[in-house]
C-alpha positions as CSV (number, residue, x, y, z in Angstrom):
1,M,0.0,0.0,0.2
2,P,1.4,3.2,-0.9
3,I,-0.2,5.3,1.9
4,V,2.0,4.3,5.3
5,V,0.7,5.2,8.5
6,N,3.1,5.7,10.9
7,L,0.9,6.1,14.2
8,D,3.1,4.0,16.3
9,V,6.1,5.8,15.6
10,M,4.7,8.8,16.8
11,L,2.9,7.3,20.0
12,A,6.3,6.0,21.0
13,K,7.8,9.7,20.1
14,R,5.4,11.2,22.4
15,K,5.5,8.3,24.8
16,M,1.8,8.0,24.6
17,S,0.1,4.4,24.7
18,L,-3.0,3.7,22.5
19,K,-5.2,3.5,25.0
20,E,-4.5,7.2,26.4
21,L,-4.8,8.4,22.4
22,S,-7.9,6.8,22.5
23,E,-9.4,8.5,25.2
24,K,-7.8,11.9,24.3
25,V,-9.4,11.7,20.9
26,G,-12.4,9.9,21.8
27,I,-11.5,7.0,19.4
28,T,-12.2,3.4,20.0
29,M,-9.1,1.5,20.5
30,S,-10.0,-0.9,17.7
31,N,-10.8,1.7,15.4
32,L,-6.9,3.4,16.3
33,S,-5.4,-0.2,15.9
34,I,-7.1,-0.2,12.1
35,L,-5.4,2.9,11.6
36,K,-2.2,1.8,13.2
37,K,-1.5,-1.3,11.2
38,G,-2.6,0.2,8.2
39,K,-5.7,-1.4,7.6
40,A,-7.8,1.3,7.4
41,K,-9.8,2.5,4.1
42,A,-10.3,6.3,4.7
43,I,-9.7,8.8,7.8
44,R,-11.8,11.9,8.2
45,F,-10.0,15.0,8.7
46,S,-11.6,15.7,11.8
47,T,-10.6,12.3,13.2
48,L,-6.8,13.2,11.9
49,Q,-7.1,16.8,13.4
50,A,-8.0,15.4,16.5
51,I,-4.9,13.0,16.5
52,C,-2.3,15.7,15.4
53,E,-3.5,17.8,18.2
54,A,-3.2,15.0,21.3
55,L,0.4,14.1,19.6
56,E,1.2,17.9,18.9
57,C,2.4,16.9,15.1
58,Q,1.6,17.9,11.9
59,P,-0.5,15.2,9.5
60,G,2.6,14.3,7.1
61,E,4.2,13.0,10.4
62,I,1.4,10.2,10.9
63,L,0.8,9.2,7.1
64,E,3.8,8.9,4.4
65,Y,3.6,8.3,0.7
66,R,5.6,5.4,-0.6
67,K,5.9,4.0,-4.3
68,D,5.3,0.8,-4.8
């Protein structure tokens, strides 16, 4: 998949657990896990914004494009 989700990297950099992010953002752990594993088909801008606010990062630090 050419879009890579680096959520696990940002969580490690911020020393934050998936559970803590889930509570801050208001998204279920299972949905965050799907996103973290790169299995999500889409993400709402409002969700991306909430994640970026919680992790104090830019969208480009979470989502990355890689050529196949």
